[in-house]
C-alpha positions as CSV (number, residue, x, y, z in Angstrom):
1,M,-50.4,-16.7,37.7
2,E,-50.9,-13.5,39.9
3,P,-54.9,-13.7,39.8
4,L,-54.5,-17.3,41.0
5,L,-52.3,-16.4,43.8
6,A,-54.5,-13.5,44.6
7,V,-57.8,-16.2,44.6
8,L,-55.7,-18.8,46.8
9,S,-54.8,-16.0,49.1
10,A,-58.3,-14.8,49.7
11,S,-59.5,-18.4,50.0
12,V,-56.9,-18.9,52.8
13,L,-58.1,-15.8,54.6
14,L,-61.6,-16.8,54.4
15,V,-60.9,-20.2,55.8
16,A,-59.0,-18.7,58.7
17,A,-61.9,-16.2,59.3
18,I,-64.3,-19.0,59.6
19,A,-62.1,-20.9,61.8
20,A,-61.8,-18.2,64.2
21,V,-65.5,-17.3,64.2
22,G,-66.3,-21.2,64.9
23,S,-63.6,-21.2,67.8
24,L,-65.7,-18.2,69.5
25,L,-69.2,-20.1,69.2
26,P,-70.3,-21.9,72.4
27,S,-70.2,-25.5,72.2
28,C,-71.7,-28.4,74.1
29,A,-68.5,-30.2,74.2
30,T,-68.1,-31.8,77.6
31,E,-70.3,-34.5,78.9
32,D,-71.1,-32.7,82.2
33,T,-73.0,-30.0,80.3
34,H,-75.5,-32.3,79.4
35,R,-76.5,-33.9,82.4
36,P,-80.0,-33.2,83.9
37,P,-80.5,-30.5,86.3
38,D,-80.1,-31.2,90.0
39,E,-83.4,-29.1,90.5
40,P,-86.3,-27.9,87.8
41,F,-85.2,-25.2,85.9
42,T,-87.1,-21.9,86.1
43,I,-88.5,-20.5,82.9
44,E,-85.7,-18.1,82.3
45,Q,-83.1,-20.8,82.9
46,A,-85.0,-23.2,80.5
47,H,-84.8,-20.4,77.7
48,R,-81.1,-19.9,78.2
49,V,-80.2,-23.8,78.2
50,M,-82.4,-24.3,75.0
51,Q,-80.2,-21.4,73.4
52,R,-77.0,-22.9,74.5
53,H,-78.0,-26.4,73.7
54,R,-79.3,-25.2,69.9
55,P,-77.0,-28.1,68.2
56,C,-78.3,-30.8,70.6
57,R,-81.0,-33.2,70.0
58,A,-83.4,-33.2,73.0
59,V,-83.7,-37.0,72.6
60,A,-79.9,-37.3,73.2
61,C,-79.4,-34.3,75.8
62,P,-80.9,-34.8,79.0
63,R,-80.5,-31.2,80.0
64,K,-82.2,-29.9,76.8
65,Q,-84.9,-32.2,77.4
66,A,-85.6,-31.0,81.0
67,A,-85.6,-27.4,79.6
68,F,-88.0,-28.3,76.8
69,R,-90.4,-30.1,79.2
70,T,-90.3,-26.8,81.4
71,L,-91.1,-24.6,78.7
72,V,-94.1,-27.1,77.6
73,A,-95.4,-27.2,81.1
74,S,-95.3,-23.6,81.3
75,G,-97.2,-22.8,77.8
76,R,-94.2,-21.2,76.5
77,V,-93.7,-23.9,74.1
78,V,-96.5,-25.7,72.3
79,P,-95.0,-28.9,70.6
80,D,-96.6,-30.2,67.3
81,S,-99.3,-32.5,67.9
82,R,-97.7,-35.4,66.2
83,A,-94.7,-35.3,68.7
84,D,-95.0,-38.4,70.8
85,G,-94.9,-38.1,74.6
86,Y,-94.9,-34.2,75.1
87,C,-98.4,-33.8,76.8
88,R,-99.0,-31.0,79.2
């Protein structure tokens, strides 16, 4: 019975640790964080937005889409030639 209790305790601690780490990760939870920018992004701002909005899809997040377009226009990102609508 003790080995089972030890495994169960270790599992509970592991789940708690994963939950704690997950709560520290940045999230794109609010609608306001996804709106397009009022002014065009600089290249540095676009890089930061792309990092913060990693979980978002560019087709669903206007902010990430604006950042992506900035990086494409600057030549920092070269989209796959099969991607529709992303020409310089």
